[in-house]
Legacy VTK file of the C-alpha trace (Angstrom):
# vtk DataFile Version 3.0
C-alpha trace
ASCII
DATASET POLYDATA
POINTS 434 float
68.199 -23.029 37.876
69.468 -20.884 40.841
66.152 -18.495 42.351
66.709 -14.965 41.140
66.450 -12.575 44.767
66.186 -8.934 44.939
66.458 -6.913 48.162
65.219 -3.263 48.439
66.069 -1.653 51.505
64.281 1.572 53.805
65.466 3.594 56.295
68.741 3.725 58.001
72.412 2.323 58.323
71.175 -0.282 60.188
68.429 -1.940 57.885
71.209 -1.644 55.054
73.582 -3.702 57.160
70.687 -6.487 57.851
69.630 -6.414 54.383
73.154 -7.221 53.725
72.960 -10.221 56.380
70.273 -11.453 54.428
72.096 -10.980 51.063
74.501 -13.015 52.476
72.644 -15.850 53.622
70.802 -15.867 50.306
73.920 -16.313 48.652
75.081 -19.060 50.713
72.029 -20.675 49.420
72.978 -21.138 45.811
70.556 -17.619 44.739
71.794 -14.940 42.450
71.012 -11.441 44.086
69.617 -9.002 41.280
68.467 -5.373 41.242
65.398 -5.144 42.637
64.503 -3.001 38.856
65.517 -6.850 37.617
62.835 -9.572 36.909
63.071 -12.041 40.208
61.602 -15.218 41.562
61.591 -13.443 45.184
61.281 -9.787 46.189
62.312 -9.223 49.572
61.505 -5.774 50.896
63.358 -4.297 54.335
61.058 -1.803 55.813
61.481 1.256 57.956
58.558 3.137 60.473
59.883 5.962 62.073
57.496 7.917 60.554
53.685 7.975 58.683
55.096 8.709 55.825
57.255 5.607 56.312
54.974 3.187 56.686
53.618 4.637 53.709
56.188 4.236 51.262
56.654 0.542 52.370
52.992 -0.184 51.740
52.922 1.501 48.017
56.324 -0.264 47.500
55.247 -3.647 48.309
51.797 -3.265 45.946
54.375 -1.977 43.357
56.677 -4.735 43.515
53.608 -7.468 43.363
51.801 -5.344 40.581
54.500 -5.599 38.438
55.733 -9.762 39.416
52.594 -10.896 39.548
53.982 -14.534 40.225
56.638 -13.799 42.409
57.189 -14.470 46.360
56.933 -10.950 47.838
58.446 -11.330 51.549
58.479 -8.001 54.183
60.685 -7.460 56.933
62.061 -5.034 59.096
60.555 -2.233 61.437
57.132 -1.896 60.110
57.139 -5.458 60.076
57.699 -5.599 63.775
55.389 -2.814 65.051
51.937 -2.084 64.083
52.111 -2.520 60.641
52.858 -6.249 60.941
49.004 -6.358 60.869
48.566 -4.482 58.090
51.457 -6.234 55.850
49.945 -9.760 56.423
46.576 -8.330 55.193
47.996 -7.373 52.095
46.735 -9.851 49.401
50.599 -8.625 47.798
52.304 -9.601 50.642
53.191 -13.562 51.121
55.591 -13.190 53.705
55.511 -11.143 57.085
58.912 -11.711 59.553
59.813 -8.536 61.943
63.523 -8.338 63.300
62.944 -10.691 65.763
62.053 -13.308 63.174
64.656 -11.595 60.266
67.027 -14.654 60.548
64.596 -17.361 59.375
63.648 -15.100 56.310
65.451 -16.766 53.734
65.023 -20.094 54.590
61.253 -18.987 54.710
61.147 -17.623 51.172
63.118 -20.884 49.698
60.814 -23.155 51.073
58.245 -20.770 49.418
59.353 -20.973 46.262
60.268 -24.750 45.750
56.630 -25.201 47.232
55.421 -23.404 44.305
57.668 -24.832 42.303
56.400 -28.394 43.251
52.875 -27.612 42.386
53.418 -25.821 39.302
52.789 -22.940 40.318
55.550 -20.760 38.833
58.632 -20.965 36.052
61.300 -19.441 37.048
62.771 -16.492 35.856
65.890 -17.393 33.235
69.271 -17.055 35.217
72.663 -17.643 34.358
76.069 -15.793 35.618
75.847 -12.260 35.983
78.964 -10.569 37.348
78.879 -7.875 39.903
81.402 -5.142 40.826
83.039 -5.855 43.974
81.400 -3.427 46.600
83.735 -1.265 48.212
81.670 0.230 51.078
80.085 -1.830 53.780
77.723 -1.242 56.801
79.269 -2.690 59.864
76.441 -3.681 62.285
77.976 -3.698 65.826
75.019 -3.073 67.938
71.184 -2.986 67.876
68.580 -2.075 70.170
67.739 1.382 72.133
66.860 1.442 76.038
66.419 5.585 75.784
62.823 6.522 75.669
62.309 9.789 73.719
58.687 10.968 73.401
58.722 10.836 69.693
60.597 7.071 68.843
58.906 4.084 68.280
62.363 2.582 67.477
62.410 0.912 70.657
59.533 -0.696 70.673
60.736 -2.126 67.270
63.935 -3.458 68.054
64.309 -4.095 71.482
67.274 -3.649 74.096
71.184 -3.285 73.776
72.713 -5.860 72.303
76.170 -5.248 71.218
78.395 -8.067 68.972
81.274 -9.306 70.428
84.597 -7.626 69.211
86.286 -11.210 67.944
82.766 -11.886 65.682
82.995 -7.825 64.450
86.698 -8.312 63.871
86.683 -12.081 62.179
83.174 -10.093 59.897
86.089 -7.149 58.380
89.214 -9.593 58.370
86.828 -11.525 55.540
85.113 -8.619 53.663
88.224 -7.067 53.090
89.229 -10.626 51.342
86.028 -9.623 49.084
87.518 -6.351 48.302
85.443 -4.369 50.823
87.996 -1.285 52.359
86.048 0.830 53.720
83.626 0.124 56.693
80.936 2.521 58.393
79.881 1.294 62.025
76.712 1.499 62.827
73.673 0.259 65.336
70.500 1.383 66.597
72.644 3.633 69.527
76.182 2.948 68.513
77.381 5.392 71.786
76.036 2.343 73.525
78.387 -0.142 72.186
79.436 -2.788 74.790
77.017 -1.217 77.975
75.352 -4.330 77.714
78.404 -6.952 78.863
78.353 -7.887 82.292
81.846 -6.669 82.320
80.973 -3.122 82.068
82.784 -1.230 84.893
84.191 2.285 85.754
85.138 4.859 83.468
87.961 3.358 81.844
85.191 1.364 80.453
85.483 2.363 76.525
84.694 -0.903 74.272
83.951 1.282 70.883
87.078 3.159 71.152
88.700 -0.241 71.186
87.048 -1.471 68.886
88.052 1.454 66.288
91.769 0.844 67.559
91.260 -2.681 66.596
89.346 -2.471 63.216
92.376 0.832 61.700
94.422 -1.927 62.979
93.587 -5.120 59.951
95.169 -4.548 56.782
93.622 -3.653 53.992
90.785 -1.551 55.867
91.476 1.761 54.449
88.515 3.766 56.016
86.280 3.799 58.927
83.006 6.216 59.562
80.581 6.200 62.643
77.106 6.250 61.866
74.372 8.558 63.764
75.741 8.867 67.303
73.407 10.255 70.237
74.680 13.399 71.904
74.737 11.685 75.254
77.410 9.050 74.448
79.738 11.217 72.902
83.258 12.713 74.402
86.219 14.454 73.437
88.308 11.130 74.329
86.358 9.446 70.655
86.745 13.283 69.101
90.736 12.227 70.258
90.799 8.932 68.643
89.321 9.611 65.704
91.902 12.405 65.270
94.561 10.132 65.664
93.086 7.344 63.563
93.621 7.555 59.640
91.695 5.821 58.848
88.764 7.107 60.241
87.023 10.343 58.844
86.520 13.617 59.586
82.655 12.876 59.307
80.186 12.896 61.943
76.568 12.641 62.996
74.984 14.113 65.694
71.249 13.990 65.896
69.728 16.634 67.032
66.396 16.786 66.911
65.960 20.550 67.906
67.515 23.617 68.918
65.220 24.684 71.372
65.352 23.398 75.554
61.872 23.217 76.466
61.460 21.251 72.634
64.253 18.619 73.553
62.444 18.569 77.426
59.594 16.794 76.352
60.729 15.120 73.594
62.940 13.541 76.389
66.514 13.554 74.715
68.191 14.158 77.610
70.476 16.958 76.793
70.192 20.605 75.892
71.343 23.220 73.413
75.050 24.027 75.792
75.154 20.413 75.302
75.188 20.038 71.561
76.877 23.050 70.884
79.809 22.413 73.213
80.345 18.879 71.841
80.072 20.206 68.502
82.753 22.764 69.397
84.951 20.074 70.817
84.872 17.838 67.783
85.698 20.345 65.173
88.456 21.047 67.285
89.892 17.750 66.575
89.037 17.271 63.448
89.186 20.873 61.482
87.183 20.472 58.419
84.904 17.825 59.904
81.822 17.746 58.180
79.129 17.692 60.949
75.478 16.688 59.814
71.958 15.887 62.192
68.869 15.121 61.816
65.965 17.967 63.069
62.252 16.839 63.967
59.804 19.654 63.362
56.815 19.552 64.672
56.757 17.976 67.676
53.918 18.691 70.142
53.714 21.338 71.669
56.144 23.322 69.643
55.191 26.897 69.529
56.675 29.944 67.049
59.608 31.025 68.967
60.336 27.682 69.676
60.972 26.618 66.362
62.676 30.033 65.618
65.035 29.186 68.089
65.631 26.055 66.062
66.510 27.311 63.256
69.174 29.275 64.743
70.569 27.119 66.598
70.981 25.191 63.505
72.366 28.118 61.589
75.195 29.037 64.167
76.186 25.191 64.126
76.727 25.507 60.060
76.056 21.589 59.528
77.376 20.193 56.208
74.145 18.203 56.106
70.640 18.230 57.856
67.912 15.403 57.860
64.203 16.820 58.324
61.593 15.193 59.575
57.997 16.123 60.279
56.444 14.958 63.307
54.292 12.058 62.988
52.349 10.379 66.310
53.984 6.628 66.677
51.367 4.403 68.830
52.902 3.590 72.015
55.412 6.227 72.266
55.012 8.952 75.305
53.912 11.752 71.914
50.827 9.463 71.091
49.390 10.531 74.363
50.001 14.484 73.351
47.738 16.102 70.722
48.885 16.769 67.599
48.518 20.582 67.730
50.677 21.630 64.827
49.159 21.575 61.881
49.842 20.336 58.876
50.406 23.238 57.176
52.556 24.858 59.313
54.860 21.426 59.844
55.195 21.753 56.334
56.166 25.434 56.501
58.460 24.517 58.950
59.817 22.090 56.857
59.912 24.488 54.308
62.496 26.420 56.060
64.983 24.153 57.549
65.320 22.338 53.970
65.688 26.014 52.670
68.852 26.523 55.373
70.099 22.921 55.091
70.917 23.677 51.366
72.438 27.013 52.528
74.449 25.628 55.141
75.604 22.810 52.803
76.395 25.005 49.873
78.252 27.511 52.641
80.284 23.953 53.483
81.273 22.823 50.073
82.434 25.587 48.721
85.918 26.225 50.144
86.579 22.650 48.075
86.204 24.051 44.382
89.881 24.182 43.112
91.107 22.225 46.277
92.672 19.037 46.152
90.762 16.013 48.186
90.863 12.420 48.742
88.493 10.032 46.875
87.777 5.909 47.735
87.405 4.829 44.129
83.436 3.074 44.550
82.661 3.386 40.793
84.340 2.878 37.734
83.516 3.314 33.961
85.911 3.225 30.824
86.752 6.598 31.462
85.652 7.876 34.899
85.983 6.896 38.208
83.541 7.967 41.062
83.548 7.638 44.836
83.202 9.551 48.345
85.648 12.534 49.728
86.385 11.824 53.788
83.498 13.841 54.101
81.194 12.068 52.615
80.701 14.178 49.625
80.628 11.835 46.136
82.850 13.240 43.769
82.863 11.890 39.367
86.687 12.377 37.963
87.459 11.915 34.459
90.484 9.543 33.855
90.840 5.683 35.362
91.722 4.014 38.726
91.368 1.087 40.074
88.172 -0.011 42.488
89.418 0.062 45.626
91.947 2.432 45.626
92.212 5.817 47.426
92.781 8.759 44.465
93.494 12.467 44.489
91.094 14.675 42.502
90.745 18.552 42.246
87.041 19.749 42.725
85.830 21.506 39.930
82.163 22.896 40.774
79.645 22.109 42.795
77.097 21.162 40.270
75.064 18.070 41.189
74.519 15.796 43.678
77.738 14.114 42.514
80.343 16.634 41.768
82.714 17.068 39.099
86.178 16.403 39.813
89.603 16.651 37.769
91.926 13.363 38.318
95.107 13.716 40.007
97.470 10.915 41.164
96.310 7.489 42.211
97.210 5.292 44.954
97.105 1.178 45.354
LINES 1 435
434 0 1 2 3 4 5 6 7 8 9 10 11 12 13 14 15 16 17 18 19 20 21 22 23 24 25 26 27 28 29 30 31 32 33 34 35 36 37 38 39 40 41 42 43 44 45 46 47 48 49 50 51 52 53 54 55 56 57 58 59 60 61 62 63 64 65 66 67 68 69 70 71 72 73 74 75 76 77 78 79 80 81 82 83 84 85 86 87 88 89 90 91 92 93 94 95 96 97 98 99 100 101 102 103 104 105 106 107 108 109 110 111 112 113 114 115 116 117 118 119 120 121 122 123 124 125 126 127 128 129 130 131 132 133 134 135 136 137 138 139 140 141 142 143 144 145 146 147 148 149 150 151 152 153 154 155 156 157 158 159 160 161 162 163 164 165 166 167 168 169 170 171 172 173 174 175 176 177 178 179 180 181 182 183 184 185 186 187 188 189 190 191 192 193 194 195 196 197 198 199 200 201 202 203 204 205 206 207 208 209 210 211 212 213 214 215 216 217 218 219 220 221 222 223 224 225 226 227 228 229 230 231 232 233 234 235 236 237 238 239 240 241 242 243 244 245 246 247 248 249 250 251 252 253 254 255 256 257 258 259 260 261 262 263 264 265 266 267 268 269 270 271 272 273 274 275 276 277 278 279 280 281 282 283 284 285 286 287 288 289 290 291 292 293 294 295 296 297 298 299 300 301 302 303 304 305 306 307 308 309 310 311 312 313 314 315 316 317 318 319 320 321 322 323 324 325 326 327 328 329 330 331 332 333 334 335 336 337 338 339 340 341 342 343 344 345 346 347 348 349 350 351 352 353 354 355 356 357 358 359 360 361 362 363 364 365 366 367 368 369 370 371 372 373 374 375 376 377 378 379 380 381 382 383 384 385 386 387 388 389 390 391 392 393 394 395 396 397 398 399 400 401 402 403 404 405 406 407 408 409 410 411 412 413 414 415 416 417 418 419 420 421 422 423 424 425 426 427 428 429 430 431 432 433
């Protein structure tokens, strides 16, 4: 009888890619991967630690899993398990195993050893398992890089992810070919600092060294790759040459995530971001020039130490001017060991909440403004899910649509957007292509 393993992922796309690798390792060992809401013999939680809220969310999830499944093995990995949270997690009675990012590769073996130990001692009864066919996955996270060497004042990620490390192109291409054979059609390139892909290689030299662009070109040449996306990429690391390539490759989607963090130069300087609003605005204009209709998304951090009301007003105005298609908004919380942790956290909780609410209201307004022209228009959707009489998937600009009709998983179909109701917008099926 196979062990049933449930994986839950918190945080960024890199974490999702790491969880995918764990899932592959468990599957290769003969385990059955199940949804976290289902009964399982072991639950693995891949955590995030970017904010205090993320830490609390991880602990709450772990406690809930253990309470609902008292016989199961509970294992925790990820950034919270690598950083200051490790001691907290190890002290929690609900947690059986803790393995940080640097030990993640051995986590499946550790979980299986613990399961077999309990089984041999009669301490657990396996959850009944049988064949559970699952639909093929159409979109996959493709982790090509890990780590970061840039020190932003607020960011704990370099401490829990380490320095720059890039996967060699041959390894990446082999993974993509294998996943294409498994049915994957869209790949999201991700990394902790994606734009530095290849910077850690000894052969790096000269202005003509563009490994990320070369990787995109190679990936676009693999038969069966229908779409490519770039995940979050630092404004310091991109320029017109990458935008031009994105525009030239039909597989690359018109979707770009440039994390702003603040729309005020003084705040950006205190954060140590390495760019100013003028640089960001020029990049956004250049990207839109190459890719008309681009969905430009961003991250914004509110309440950074020393952020005045006037500086926040600058951020609000700049975000409005940028007309982002989407915004991810976070409230600052001190992270131990970061430069900002030594600064007074002088923006109170109520003020942080008010600023966050103002940005969320702007986000909703800008999101609606970006999407409104799509109503009545035909757009391409890659089918990721389907039912007896409906299909669902993402547009090239990262809008989820559901259309009545039938089409095969992994095919591209044309739909007409009918309205903007809900997170998944309703559409009508127009045509389908292989």
